[in-house]
C-alpha positions in Angstrom: -24.5 3.6 2.7 -25.2 3.7 -1.0 -27.2 6.9 -0.8 -24.5 8.5 1.3 -21.7 7.5 -1.2 -23.7 8.7 -4.2 -24.2 12.1 -2.5 -20.5 12.8 -2.5 -19.6 15.4 -5.2 -18.1 13.7 -8.2 -15.2 16.1 -8.6 -13.7 15.1 -5.2 -13.3 11.4 -5.9 -13.1 11.1 -9.7 -10.3 11.7 -12.1 -11.2 11.2 -15.7 -14.1 9.0 -14.5 -11.8 6.7 -12.5 -12.2 6.3 -8.8 -9.0 6.6 -6.9 -8.4 4.0 -4.1 -7.4 6.6 -1.5 -10.5 8.7 -2.2 -12.8 5.7 -2.2 -11.4 4.5 1.2 -11.6 8.0 2.6 -15.2 8.3 1.5 -16.2 5.0 3.0 -14.5 5.9 6.3 -16.1 9.3 6.4 -19.5 7.9 5.6 -19.3 5.2 8.2 -18.2 7.7 10.9 -21.0 10.0 10.0 -23.6 7.3 10.2 -22.2 5.9 13.4 -22.2 9.3 15.1 -25.9 9.7 14.2 -27.1 6.8 16.4 -27.7 3.1 16.5 -26.4 1.3 13.5 -24.9 -2.1 12.7 -22.1 -2.5 10.1 -21.5 -6.0 8.8 -18.0 -6.2 7.4 -16.4 -3.2 5.8 -13.8 -3.0 8.5 -16.0 -1.0 10.9 -14.1 -2.3 13.9 -10.9 -0.6 12.5 -12.5 2.5 11.1 -14.5 3.2 14.3 -11.8 2.2 16.7 -11.4 5.7 18.1 -15.1 6.1 18.9 -15.5 5.2 22.6 -19.3 4.5 22.4 -19.0 1.9 19.7 -19.6 -1.8 20.6 -17.5 -4.1 18.5 -18.6 -7.7 18.2 -17.0 -10.5 16.4 -19.1 -13.5 15.5 -17.3 -16.7 14.5 -18.9 -20.1 13.8 -17.5 -23.3 15.1 -14.6 -24.7 13.1 -16.6 -27.7 11.8 -19.4 -25.4 10.6 -16.9 -23.1 8.8 -15.2 -26.1 7.2 -18.6 -27.6 6.1 -19.6 -24.2 4.6 -16.4 -23.8 2.7 -16.6 -27.3 1.3 -20.2 -26.8 0.2 -19.3 -23.5 -1.4 -16.4 -25.0 -3.4 -18.6 -27.9 -4.5 -21.3 -25.4 -5.7 -18.6 -23.4 -7.6 -17.3 -26.6 -9.2 -20.8 -27.5 -10.4 -21.3 -24.1 -11.9 -18.1 -24.4 -13.9 -19.3 -27.6 -15.6 
C-alpha cells in the first residue's frame, strides 16, 4: 500500500506540504478498493471491513483472542511500557 500511496500526485492531497485528513482518508479508501478489486488480498486493520462493505465478493473475518489472553497481553504491554519509562 505504501507504493500505491506514494504514486498519488502530490498536488491532489497536499496543501502547503500538509496532508489534509479528508484527502488522506479518501486516498486510503481508493487504494484499498483498487487493490481489493485486483484479486486476492488480506488487509489487517485499516478499517477494511468498513471500506469494502459494498463489495459483495469480499470475505470479512474478525479474529478475537480469548478474554484471558487479551487481559494478559494488555498487562504485559503496560508492564513493558512502565519499565521503559524508568
